[in-house]
C-alpha positions in Angstrom: -27.2 7.2 17.7 -27.0 6.6 14.0 -30.0 4.3 14.0 -32.1 6.8 15.8 -31.1 9.6 13.4 -32.2 7.5 10.4 -35.4 6.3 12.1 -36.3 9.8 13.1 -36.1 10.7 9.4 -38.7 8.0 8.7 -36.4 5.3 7.3 -36.8 1.6 8.0 -33.6 0.3 9.5 -32.5 -3.3 9.9 -29.5 -4.1 12.0 -27.2 -7.1 12.0 -28.7 -9.3 14.7 -25.4 -10.8 15.6 -22.9 -8.9 17.6 -20.0 -10.0 15.5 -18.5 -9.6 12.1 -20.3 -11.2 9.2 -18.4 -13.1 6.6 -19.3 -12.4 3.0 -21.6 -15.5 2.7 -23.5 -14.4 5.8 -23.8 -10.8 4.5 -25.1 -12.0 1.2 -27.7 -14.2 2.9 -29.0 -11.2 4.9 -29.1 -8.9 1.9 -31.1 -11.5 -0.1 -33.9 -11.5 2.5 -35.3 -8.0 1.6 -35.0 -5.3 -1.0 -32.7 -2.7 0.5 -31.8 0.7 -0.9 -28.7 1.5 1.2 -26.3 -0.7 3.1 -24.0 0.7 5.8 -20.8 -1.4 5.7 -17.9 -1.9 8.0 -14.3 -2.1 6.9 -14.4 -5.8 7.7 -17.2 -6.3 5.0 -15.8 -7.4 1.6 -18.0 -5.7 -0.9 -17.4 -6.9 -4.5 -19.3 -8.2 -7.6 -20.8 -11.1 -5.6 -22.4 -8.7 -3.2 -23.6 -6.3 -5.9 -25.2 -9.2 -7.8 -26.8 -10.6 -4.7 -28.4 -7.2 -3.8 -29.5 -5.6 -7.1 -31.8 -3.1 -5.4 -29.0 -1.5 -3.3 -28.1 1.8 -4.8 -25.6 2.9 -2.2 -23.0 1.4 0.1 -22.0 3.8 2.9 -18.7 2.7 4.4 -18.4 3.3 8.2 -14.6 4.0 7.9 -12.2 6.4 6.4 -10.5 3.7 4.2 -12.4 1.9 1.5 -10.1 -0.9 0.4 -12.8 -3.3 1.4 -15.1 -2.1 -1.5 -14.5 -2.7 -5.2 -14.9 0.9 -6.3 -14.2 0.2 -9.9 -17.1 -2.4 -10.1 -19.4 -0.1 -8.2 -18.8 2.7 -10.8 -19.5 0.3 -13.7 -22.9 -0.6 -12.1 -23.8 3.0 -11.2 -23.7 2.2 -7.4 -22.9 5.1 -5.1 -20.1 4.5 -2.5 -19.2 6.8 0.4 -16.7 6.8 3.2 -16.7 8.5 6.6 -13.6 10.5 7.2 -13.6 12.4 10.4 -11.3 14.9 12.0 -11.6 13.1 15.3 -10.5 9.8 13.7 -7.2 11.4 12.6 -6.7 12.7 16.1 -7.4 9.3 17.7 -5.1 7.4 15.4 -2.3 9.9 15.8 -2.7 9.8 19.6 -2.6 6.0 19.6 0.5 6.1 17.4 2.3 8.4 19.8 1.2 6.2 22.8 2.8 3.2 21.0 6.0 5.1 20.3 6.3 6.3 23.9 5.6 2.7 25.2 8.3 1.2 23.0 11.0 3.7 24.1 10.1 3.4 27.8 9.3 -0.4 27.6 6.1 0.1 29.4 4.5 -3.0 27.8 7.5 -5.2 28.9 7.3 -3.8 32.4 3.6 -4.6 32.7 4.2 -8.2 31.7 7.3 -8.4 34.0 5.2 -7.6 37.0 2.2 -9.7 36.0 4.5 -12.7 35.7 5.8 -12.2 39.3 9.3 -11.3 38.2 9.5 -8.0 40.1 11.6 -8.5 43.2 12.6 -4.9 43.9 14.2 -1.9 42.2 17.3 -2.5 40.0 19.3 0.2 38.3 19.6 -1.7 35.0 16.2 -3.4 34.9 14.3 -2.9 31.6 16.5 0.0 30.5 14.7 2.1 27.9 15.7 5.1 25.9 14.7 8.8 25.8 12.6 9.7 22.8 13.3 13.5 22.9 16.0 14.2 20.3 15.2 11.0 18.4 14.0 11.1 14.7 10.5 10.1 13.7 10.1 8.9 10.1 6.7 9.2 8.6 5.8 7.1 5.5 2.7 8.9 4.4 2.1 12.5 5.6 -1.6 13.0 5.1 -4.0 14.1 7.8 -3.0 11.4 10.3 0.7 11.7 9.5 0.6 15.5 9.9 -1.1 15.1 13.3 1.6 12.6 14.4 4.2 15.1 13.4 2.5 17.7 15.5 2.6 15.6 18.7 6.1 14.2 18.0 7.6 17.7 17.5 6.1 18.9 20.7 7.7 15.9 22.5 11.1 17.0 21.2 11.4 14.6 18.3 12.9 15.5 14.9 10.7 14.8 11.8 11.5 13.2 8.4 8.9 12.0 6.0 8.1 10.8 2.5 4.9 11.2 0.5 3.9 11.7 -3.1 5.2 15.3 -2.8 6.6 17.6 -0.1 4.2 19.3 2.3 4.9 23.0 2.8 2.9 22.9 6.0 4.9 20.1 7.6 8.2 21.5 6.4 7.5 24.9 7.9 5.6 24.1 11.1 7.6 21.1 12.2 11.0 21.9 10.6 10.7 18.5 8.8 12.9 17.0 6.2 11.3 15.5 3.1 12.8 12.4 1.5 11.7 11.3 -2.0 11.7 7.6 -1.1 10.7 5.3 1.8 14.2 3.8 1.7 15.8 7.1 2.8 13.3 7.4 5.7 13.9 3.9 6.8 17.7 4.4 6.9 17.5 7.7 8.8 14.7 7.3 11.4 14.8 6.0 14.9 11.1 5.1 14.7 9.1 4.7 11.5 5.4 5.2 11.5 3.2 4.1 8.5 0.3 6.2 7.4 -0.6 5.0 3.9 -3.8 3.5 2.3 -3.8 -0.1 1.2 -3.2 -0.2 -2.5 -1.4 -2.7 -4.7 1.6 -0.3 -4.6 1.6 -0.3 -0.8 1.0 -4.0 -0.1 4.1 -5.3 1.6 5.6 -1.8 1.4 7.6 -3.0 4.4 9.2 -6.2 3.5 12.4 -8.1 4.3 14.6 -6.0 2.1 13.3 -2.7 3.5 13.4 -3.9 7.1 17.1 -4.5 6.7 17.6 -0.8 5.8 16.4 0.2 9.3 18.7 0.8 12.3 19.1 -2.1 14.7 17.9 0.3 17.4 14.8 1.5 15.5 11.1 0.8 15.9 8.3 0.2 13.4 4.7 1.4 14.0 1.7 0.4 11.9 -1.7 2.0 12.4 -2.6 2.1 8.8 -3.6 -1.3 7.2 -2.2 -4.7 8.0 -1.0 -5.9 4.6 1.2 -2.8 4.3 3.7 -4.9 6.3 4.9 -8.4 5.5 4.3 -9.8 9.0 6.4 -13.0 8.4 9.3 -10.8 7.4 8.7 -8.6 10.4 8.7 -11.6 12.7 12.0 -12.7 11.3 13.5 -9.2 11.6 12.4 -8.9 15.2 13.8 -12.4 16.2 17.1 -11.7 14.5 17.3 -8.2 16.1 17.4 -6.5 12.7 15.2 -3.8 14.4 14.6 -3.3 18.1 10.8 -3.6 18.1 7.4 -3.1 16.5 4.0 -1.8 17.5 1.0 -3.0 15.4 -2.7 -2.0 15.6 -3.5 -3.7 12.3 -2.6 -7.1 11.0 -1.9 -8.7 7.6 -4.3 -11.6 8.2 -6.7 -9.8 10.5 -8.1 -10.9 12.9 -5.4 -13.5 12.9 -1.9 -12.5 13.9 1.3 -14.3 12.8 1.8 -16.6 15.8 5.5 -15.7 16.2 4.7 -12.1 16.9 2.6 -13.1 19.9 5.6 -14.7 21.5 8.0 -11.8 21.2 8.7 -9.4 24.0 9.7 -6.6 21.7 6.2 -6.2 20.2 3.1 -4.2 21.2 -0.1 -5.5 19.7 -3.5 -3.8 20.0 -6.7 -5.1 18.4 -7.4 -2.4 15.7 -8.4 0.2 18.2 -6.4 3.2 17.1 -9.5 5.1 16.0 -11.6 3.9 18.9 -12.2 7.1 20.7 -15.7 8.1 21.7 -15.3 11.4 19.8 -14.2 9.7 16.6 -17.0 7.1 16.7 -19.7 9.8 17.2 -18.3 11.9 14.4 -18.0 8.9 12.1 -21.7 8.1 12.8 -22.7 11.6 11.9 -20.7 11.6 8.7 -22.0 8.2 7.6 -25.6 8.9 8.3 -25.3 12.3 6.7 -24.1 10.7 3.5 -27.0 8.3 3.6 -29.6 11.0 4.2 -28.2 13.2 1.5 -28.3 10.3 -1.0 -31.9 9.3 -0.1 -33.1 12.9 -0.3 -31.6 13.4 -3.7 -28.4 15.3 -2.8 -24.9 14.4 -3.7 -23.3 13.0 -0.5 -20.3 15.0 0.8 -18.0 11.9 0.8 -18.9 10.3 -2.4 -16.2 7.9 -3.9 -18.0 7.1 -7.2 -19.5 9.3 -9.8 
């Protein structure tokens, strides 16, 4: 779809011939083959000084993602290179829905039940087999209450959950519409919530935001969900906490060393692991294409892109 939109505007478009992620060395090799004006990047592409120097004709990098921690924005500004991202309403909805699905699965132990049957362990109904817990009446703690966090609060409230959250400042909308309670620090949310969901960008201040010390603040019956960025969680500390029953379980869609996963997490029954697909709804992908190509076309036609990150 995006390729057709650009070609219909008369632009020459080259596409990665390999149906897989490129490492930085491979990306640089491709960029050196021709003089490009614009590069559409994925969140797996590390764009820094090496790439900028290897492709001096590129005037714009259009990131096909809401986040942009994969691009050195500071260096891009120094060099006068335009960088855009592709935030989409449908993306927020998709990630929020995936988050809620993970929460429901953990409380009801759906993932464990599925594995139980596949391993041939199901021999008939038992009153105490894989006992879960009702989520209605439980408290959801949000660390980060932006567009995605607010949407998670909407769904959770309608499922009967209570909402507490922390962010840079209180949100009048979340307080009023969801009868939510604001806490100034993550520590307070971690102590209070039955399930903690992370919705923060990856910054130096949020790297290992969830670490061994903070995991110990959580209830032993509580769950952790991460659909933001992998390095926000210290996965080795999380593995230790899960093994020692410091917390009851965790659901991860993103990973600290992505695409690798800390091996111990793979062996635990109290984890749900999905391959970075929280935003992978058809609606979200189509809207992201429209946003990303719109940014490119605006730039090439002399207009300021709507989602510009450098100026």
